[in-house]
Phi, psi and omega in degrees: 000084188258344184295136180286322179282138179227121178285144179298333178306325178294317178297317180300316180293319181296320179297324178293315179189122178302326179291322176297322177300318181297314179297317187283311191253324180279310180271343179054046175277122183270119176284165176295143179298131179243096185287354178268358188286160176301321182296322180295318179291322177297320180297318179297311181298315181295317182295320177296318178296313182294330174296318178294319179297319184289339182284351178056043177292152185271348181207170184294324182294315179294320178296320179298319179297320178298315181294317181291325176296323177299316179299316179299320184285323191241016180307317184297337179286340187246007181210182183217128180303331182292348180283343189251145179280338181206163176297324181296322179296318178293321178299320179296315180300318179293320179297320178299316181298314181293319180294324178299315179294316181297314181298315181294310186293323181284328185263340184242006183303310184295319183283320188258327197243356181279349181227050183290134174268311179210154169223156183050056184234197182208157174238149180226144177210156183274130175218123175056036179080004178241152174267116182263123182257128180236125179290142176238124179290314183208135173239123183234149174249116185280166181295338178276003177095349180284143168270135181234127173265128176249127178244129188254129177224158177299306177225171183270019176301127179084358178266133182293166181282163186291319188254112183291135176246346178208158185275094183295323180297318178296319179297323178292316181297322181269004179060028178287326187210138173272120187254347178056232184291337182298313180292330178297316180294328177293315182288327175297318177298317180301312182292321179297316180295315179295318182294316179293321177303315180291317184292321183264359179057050176230167178288152179298337178290349179263009182236134176239158180228122185233132174259132180251112173275102192293323174233061180292324180239124180232125178223154173271151184234185180270023177123347178283170182075199179265116180055037176072025180244131175246129183232135179234135175278166171226135180257134180233112182272116183259013185300325183298333179295329174284312184294330181271321191228032183302318182297314178293321178300316181293322178298318178294318177301316179298319180295314181294317178299318178297316180296320179294317180299323179273357183056042179275112182252027179295132178249119180302141181303322184293342182272346188301316178300317180294320178297314181297323184285329186244283187300312184299324184300325185249008185287138179293342184254012188297331182282350181240001187278107182294324181297321180296317178299315183296328180295332185272355181276128178243138182247000000 
């Protein structure tokens, strides 16, 4: 592992499971494409949004039309007909996706998108002798002077809560608790805030990090919306995790970067039940993971 640059995706995978990191990044074993996965839907939503941003539309309605047209044109690239029991089921799924984009762009254009600094960009900061690169979906400068990073996901599944009640980074370092994706979202926020602070030459207190769950709430209606579907986003501001626990977050980042550099895939004994219950259940490599098999053997 000689490269100086390290993508946050590697840290995210390592936090989920060191063994998964080895399969994905060290051995570069490619799993079969899973078009039903959370990542595929996120890719579709993000690509449609970034297409709308790049079109330089003057308002939310025009941007929404651009994004929905993208979904109509390229839906087949991000899904598989075999996933659905009927055409109606697929139509409903597509309607949810389009309504999510329309609702967000029409209702949040003025607050989030009228003062864009950059979109589809990245921030970088030094940790443990490596340059850590973190992708940023959108960077906006608000009228109050704050820089805000917006990260787009289908739902907030696996994203930590806005208001910290305990130091998750410390718990991870002391192996008290396996946090999976929750700690990953905290560290992504930490790196984004630090990176934007350095790039824009402002204090970290002038940077916020918000995750947007684009179709967090989905309901059927009496005919309003697209095909009788109403979709509402939810915004989750993770900035407090930086302001409260920045030192612990940075310490954990240094530890993970060091472990990745050394290719240390040791999994603490205390984490095994949590891994089996969450990460292992949905892992693309679960059918080949020897460690997972060995954990289930009782003598």
